[in-house]
N, C-alpha and C positions, 0 to 999 in steps of 0.2 A: 504494500500500500504506500502511496505517496504521502509525504508529510503534509498535513493540512489541519486547519483550525488550531492555531497556537493560542493558548490561554493567556499569554503575555499581551498579545495584540488584539484578539477578538473580544467583543463585548459579550459577557456571559454572567457576570456577577450582578445580582439585583441590588440596587441602591435606592434608598428612599428619595423621592423627588427627582430622580435622575434616570431611572430605567436601568438598562444593562450597561455595565462598563467592563473594561479589561483589567487585568492585574497591573499593567503599567499605569493605567489611568488612576487606579486606587492610590498608588504611591507617588503620583505626580501632581494630583489635584487636591489641595486641602479643603476645597469647598464641599466635598461629599460628607454629609452629616452622619448618616448611619446606614447599616445594611438593611436590605429588604428581604422579602421572602417569608416563609413560615419560620417559627422558632428553631426547628431542627436545622433548616438550611442556614439560618444565621449562625448557629453554633458551629456547624461544619465548616462554613467559609471562614469564620473567625479563627478556627483552629488552623486552617491552611495559611491564612495571612500571618498568624503568629509563628508558624513553622518557617515560613519564608524569612520573616524578620529575625528569628533566632539563628537561622542559617547564614543570613547576611551579616549580622553583627550582634554578638552576645557580649555585652560590656562586662568588664571584670568585676566591678562593684557598683555601689550606688553613686559614688562620685563620678565614675565613668558614664553611668546611665544618664545622670543629670546633664553632664557635659555634652552627651550625644544629642539629646533633645529629639522632639518629634520630627523636625525638618531633617536633621542629620541622619536619623534612622531611615527616613523615607528615601533619601538620596542613596544610602547604602543598598536599600532594597532594589531600587531601579538599576543600579550597577550590577547587582547580583542577578537580576532577571535577564539582563543583556548578556551576562557571562554564561548563563545556563539556558539560554533561549531555546536551544535545540531539544531540551528535555521536556518542554512544555507543549508539545504537539499532542492533540487528543487522538489523532490517527497517524499511523506511519510505522516505521520499522521499530521504534521504541516508544510506543504510545504511553502517555502520561499516566502513571500509577496503575498500569495494566500489565497483565501477564499473557502474552501471546501463546504460551504453552498450554493454557486451558481451552484452546480452541476445540479440543475434542469433547469438551463438556456439552451437555444438551443446550440448545439455543432457547432462551426464555424471553418472553415479552418484557418490555421495560416496566409494565404495570406490576409485575410480580415483585419488584424490589421497591415500590413506592407505597408507603404504608397507607396513604389515604385513598388509593385506587382499589376498586373491587375487581378481582379476577376469578376465573373458574366459576363455581356455582354460588359465589357470594352475592347476596342481594344488593342491588344498587338503590340507594335511597335519595341521592341528589346528584346534580350534574358534576360536582367535583370528583365523585367516585368513578366516573366513566373513563375508561382507558382511551387515550388518544395518542396520535403520533407526536413524538418529541423532536424538536429541532436540535442542532448540535449544542447550543447553549444550555438547553434543558438537560441534555444527556450529560454534559460536563458537571452540572450541578448535582444530578442524580448520582454520578460516580463519586464525587467528593463526599456526599452524604453517606453512601454505602460503606466508605472506609471505616467509619466509627459507629454509625447508627443502624447497621443492618439488623434486622429482626431474626430471631432464631427460627428454625423450622426446616422443612424438607423442600423448600423452593430452590435450593442450590443443588447442583449435581456433585455430590461428594464421592462419586466413583472415581474421580480424577485425583490422584495424589502425585505431587511433583517431587517430594523428597522420598527417596527409596527407604522402604521399611518403616515409614512414619505411621504410627498407630493412633494418632490423636483425633482422627475423624470418625464420626458415626453417620448414620443416615440423616440425622437432624443436626444442622449447624448451630453453633453456640451464638448467643446474642452479641452484638457489637459492644465493646467496652464502655462506650458512652451511653449505652442503654441499660445494661445489666438486666436484672430480672423484671423490673416494673417500669423503668424509665427514670434515670437520674436527673435531678434538677441541677442545671449548670448556671453559673453566675460569672459576670465579667464587669469590670469598671468601664464606663463610657465617658469619653471626653467630649470636647466641643465638636470634633470631627473624627472620621475614621482613622486618620493618621495619628492623632493624639491618643485615641483609644488603643491602638496597637502598641504605642510607646508606653502607656500606663501599665499595660499587661505584660510587658517584656521582662523576662527574668535575667538576672545577672549570673555569672559563673559562681560567685560566692554563694548566692541563694540556692542554686541547684546543688552545690556541694554540701551545704549545711542541711538541706532537706533530706538527703540520702535516700530518696525514693527511687532515683534513677542511677544505678551504680556506675554506668558508663558515661554519665554526664549528658551534655547536649546531644552528642551523636551526629550522625550523617543523615540528611533527609533522604527518604526512599527514592525520590526522583533522580538523585545523583547516583545511587547504587541500589537497584532493586534486588530483592532476594531471589534466589533460584528456586526456592520451594518453601514449604511450611516450616522446616526445621533445619535449614542450612545455617552456616556461620553468620551470614548477614541477618537472617531472620532472628536468630538468638540475640544478636547485638541490638537490633531494633527494639526488641522487647525490654531492653534495659536502659533505654535512653529517652530523654524528653521528646525529641523529634519523632522517635518511633511511637510514642504515646499520642502525640498530637495528630499524627497521620498513621493510625495503627494497622492499616491494611488487613482488616479482619475478613475481607473478601478478596479473592483473586478474580478479576473481571477482565473481559475483553469485549469492547463495544463493537457492534455491527450496525448496519443500516436498519435492519428489521428486528433487532433484539440484542441480547447480550449473553455471552457464555459466563457462567458464574459458579464458583466453588468456594468452600470455606478456606480462608487464608490463615493469617497468624493468630494463634490463640494466646491472647494477653492475660496476665493476672488481673484479679479484681480487687475491690476494696477490702474484702475479707482477708486477703493475702498481703495487705499493707501497701498496695499500689493502686493508684487511681488517676483520673484526669485532674489536672490542677484546678479546673473549674467546678468540680463536684465537691459537695460538702459532706464530710464524714465525721462521725463522733467515735474516736478511738479510746475513750476513757473507760469503757467497760470491756469485759472479756470478748463479747461479740460486737464488732463494730456495727454502727448504725449509719445509714445513709439518708440524706434528704431526698425524698422521691417526689416526682411530679404528682400533683393531686388537683384535678380540675375542680373539686369541691372546696379546695383551700388554695386559692391563687397565691403565686409566689410573694406578693407584697406582704402577706401575713407571716412570712418566714424571715423578714428583715432583721428582727431581733436575734434570731438564731444565727444569721450570717455575721452579725456584728458582735457576737458574744465575747470576743476578745477584748472589747472595751470595758467589760466588767472585771475589775481587778479581783484577783484571788479565786476566780471561778475556774476550776479545772475541767469540769464536765461541760463540754460545749462542742458544737459542730465546727469543724475547721475546713474552710475553703481557701486553699493556698493562694488562688488567684486574687481573692478579695483581701486576705490578710496582708499579702505583699503590697498590693496596690494602695491600700489605705495607710500603710506605714510611710508612703512617700508622697501622698497626694497633696499634703499641705504645702509642700515646696514646689509642686508642679502646676496646680491650677486652683482657682478659687471656687469653681463650681464643677461638679461631676455627677455621674449617675451610677446606680447599681442596677444592672439588667439581669434578670433571672428568667429562665424558660426551659422548655423541653417538651417531651411527648410521653403521656401515660399509655402504657400498653398492658395487655392481658397475656399471661403465660399459662398454657395448659398442655400437658402431655408433650412437652418439647417444642410446641408451636407458640409463636408470639404474633399477636394481631391486635387491632384496635376494635373495640366493640362497646356498646352501651354508652357509658359516660366517659370512656377514654377520649382524650382530646389533646391538642396542643395548648400550652399555656405560656404566658409571658407577662412580666410586669417591669415597669421602669420607674425608679424612684430617684429624684434629683436631690442632691445634698450640697451644703456649703462646707468647704473644708474647715473654716474657722469655728463651726459649731460642733464639730466632733469632740466628744469627751465623755467622761464618766457621768457627769451630771445630766447632760442631754440624753444619754443612753438610758439612764435610770428613769427619767421622766417618760421617755418613749415606751419603755418596757412596762411602766405602771399604767399608761394609757391603754396599751394593748391588752394587758391583763383585765382591765376594767371592761373593755369591749368583749373579751371572752366571757366574762360574767354576764354581760347583757345578753349575749347569744344563748348561753345556757339557760338563763331565766326565760327567754322567749320560747325556747324549745319546751320547757316545762309547762309554761302557760298554755301553749297550743295543745299539748298533750292533755292538760287538765280540762280544757274546753271540750275536747272530743270525748273524754271520759264521761263527762256529764251527759253526753248524747248516747252513751253506751256503744261507742264506736272506737276502733283502733285509730289513733291519730298520728301514728309514727311517720307515715309518709308526708302528711301535711306539715308536721312539726319540722321535719328535715328540710322541706321546701321553703318554709317560712324563714328558717335560720339561714339558708342559702341566699334568699332574697335580701335579708338584712346585711349580709356581708357584701353583696353586690352593691347595695346602696352606700355602704360605708366606703367602698373603694373610691368613689368619686371625690371624697373629702380627705383621703389618707395623706395625700401630698401636703395639704394644708396643716394636718396634724404634725407631720414630720418637721415642717418649717417653723412650728410654734411650740417646740418642746424645750425652749430655753427658759431662763429665770426672769426675764424682763417682764415688767408689769403688763405691757401691751400683749406679750405672748401669753401670759396667764389669762388675760381677758379673752383673747382669741380662742384659747382652749376651752374656756367655759362656754363660749358660743357654739363651738364644735360639739361639745357634750350635749347641748340642747338639740342639735341636729341628729346626733346618733340616737338619742333617746326617742326622737320623733320617728326615726327609722324603725325602731322596735315596735312602736304603736302602728305604724303603717304596714309593717309585715304581719302583725297580729290581725289587723282588720282585713287584710287581703285574704287570709285563709280561715278566719273565724267569722262567719256571717252572723248577722243578728236580724234576720228577716222574720222569724217567728218568735212568739213569747218565750218558748223554751230556749231558743238560741240566744235571745237577748239576756235572759237570766244567766245562762252559762257564760256569755260574753262579759257581762258585768262582774261576775264572780271571779273570773280568771284574768281580767284585764291587767296588763303589766303595770307595775308600780316602780318607776325609776327615780323616785325622790331621793333615795340614798345615793345613787350614782350622781345626781345633779348637785347634791349638797357636798360631796367630797371635794377636797381642794384639788383643782385641776393643775 
């Protein structure tokens, strides 16, 4: 095949307010604000951009990182892409992140590797689930996503093994390391533009060495040296480096015009073995590590206090997101305003197969913060406000249950829906709450006003699911009506 569709030059990356752009444009134009696409695509592309940046220039320490700056890093990345331009062709003799040796594997349609597309005998519920023909840009994005977010199951052809005597494959492929069993929640710091975002999330050699999660350090990116099989020397090295984790090659693919050949690739360790993506949040304080999972019923903004747990002095039991911990330690000197973005995809696992069903969905949240307001006092106030909101939600659930108990009806479903509506309504004011968790008198006044809104959302949710059309309903409604006076009297 002739070399064509080079990812350095061709537009394929979705960018908010700009459409598709190329890798070179990303690192050449500071006006691009943020990535587009669904949350999984955003994470996959961000991991690729960070891998390019780490390969182009990994500073020795924080002083070197600060001296490099977002502009300096971007120039290094442009130079790097020009130097390795030949390795970024999507098609050709050495196709980008692909294994021509898997051409003997069964040819699958592209819909089989896209989580939101229905294939086979799966019921189609909306237009998004209909399989369609992909252009080259969409194929490139799908390939990048597969490298870390492939779902487990039998949709791959695992009869193909490239490493002689390798016994690590079964009929059902393992999930991608960025997904794990249920769908890991990933978080990054966001700056004023994509270039600053990449710089804020860049690791130094000292940080990588101190973390000791990747024994072989930064490593070599796979497009510079692809493995020959599932367990060759190169494959084993990739599994012990940062770059190998950012682009984990969990699927060996070969793109064709009418589909792709796909088999299970590198089998990376998971968080229970002490290794994970830098953007995942894990609590290692207990014997069995716990991960922050994607939960469509609990959107990521409600996990903000878990991600910022390191601000609470003396607390050992907390979730650790290396990407956030490192970024927040340097953000005061880098920018006055930044954001924490969190997102991912919730999946269902059953009998070795992963898929999306029922309430499974993409989720993402974006919270903006001021660098000068970070501190233990601000965090303590935010944590207190979130605890108070949790109590409101629990109280609402109990009140709705009580209402339906009076009707001799099981109200579990309605109580859960009312609580979900309450959190949806709270989300619209959460940014205001974050902005007003300081100790100034004006901020205290704003918090009190916000409490009145949140209390109103409790009543609004209760009224939505507890009708008072009949005398019996009215009596139960009045008897179980939420009383938020204690919440409103508490010092905000």
